[in-house]
N, C-alpha and C positions, 0 to 999 in steps of 0.2 A: 504494499499500499504506499509506501514511501516515495515510489515514483509515478503516483496516480494524482491527479488534480482534477477537480470538476468546479465549475462555477456556474451559476445561474446567469442568464442572459436576456437581454432586452431585445427580443426578437419576435414579439407578438404571439408567442405561444402562451398556454395557461400558466407555465412556469415565469412569466414575465412578472408575476406579483410575489415570487418568492421573497420571503423575509422582509416585505413592505408590512405584513401584519403576522402576528403568531397564530396563523389559521393552520388548518390539517396539513395542507400542502408544504407549508413552512417545517412543520414540526416532522413530517415524513422525510423529507430532503435532507433536513439536519441529522436525524436519527441514522438514515443509510449511511451517510458519510462518516459519523463518529462511530457507529457499530462495527465498520470495516476499517477503521482507523486510518482513514483518509485525512481526517482532522484529528488532532491529538492535542496534548499538554506537552509534547517532548521537549519543546524549547524552554519550557518553565517560564515563559513570560507572562505578565499580567497586564491588564488594561484598566483604564477607568471609563466608565459608561456614564453618559449624560442623559437623564430622562428629559422628556418634553417639559416638565416643570422645572428644569433648572437643576434637579437634585442630582448628586453625583455618587455614583457606586464605584468603590475602589477595590482594587485587587480582584478583577474578574479574569477568571482563567481564560486560556485561549479558545476551550471548547465552549464555555459559557458565552464569551464574546460572539463567537461564531454563531450559535443558536440565535442570536438577536439581530445579527447584521447580515451574516453570509460572508464576513470578511475572516480570512485566516492567512497565516504564513507558515511556510514550509522550507525546511533547509534542503537545498537540493544535494543529494547524496554523492553525486560524482564530480561535482565542480568545487574546486578550491578557490576561495577568495584571497585576499591580502592576509599576512600573518596577523596573528593577535598582538596587539600592544596594550600593555597594562596587565590586568587580571588574568588574562589568558583563557577565559572562559569560552571554549569553543561554541557555545551557542549565541554568543554575543557579538562575535567577529570571526574571521578566519574561515567564511564560507560564502557561498551563494545562496540567496533565498529567492522563493517564488512568493509574491504578494497576491493574493487572490481577493478581489474587490468584487462588490456586487453592483453592477451597474442599473440595477433596478432601483436602488436607493437614491440614485441621483448625485451629481457633484457636491451638492451642498449638505449632504447628510454628516451631521456633526461628529458622531462616533468613528464613522469609517474614514472621513478626512482629516481627522485632528492627528 
């Protein structure tokens, strides 16, 4: 699964609304990618979500952030990036990453574009 990447797209299919709301389609899409280890917490990264009322939720795991936005990041297993400088944590540097965004949310979606 580390070499598999899926993203919802804006191409007029029923999945055009994935992650816009927490409906059955969104939950099924997320569950499928999580259950098959396509989206994981393997990087150990946490995010901050900002709700529409302005409330912030901190320390949101990669998987939980994906469940709400469709956004996730995966390290590309066979590409090496620049060497680590500083703490040497290979999940923070030293590799190449795929950043999967959700075009259904649009350019101005706060959580995804922050």
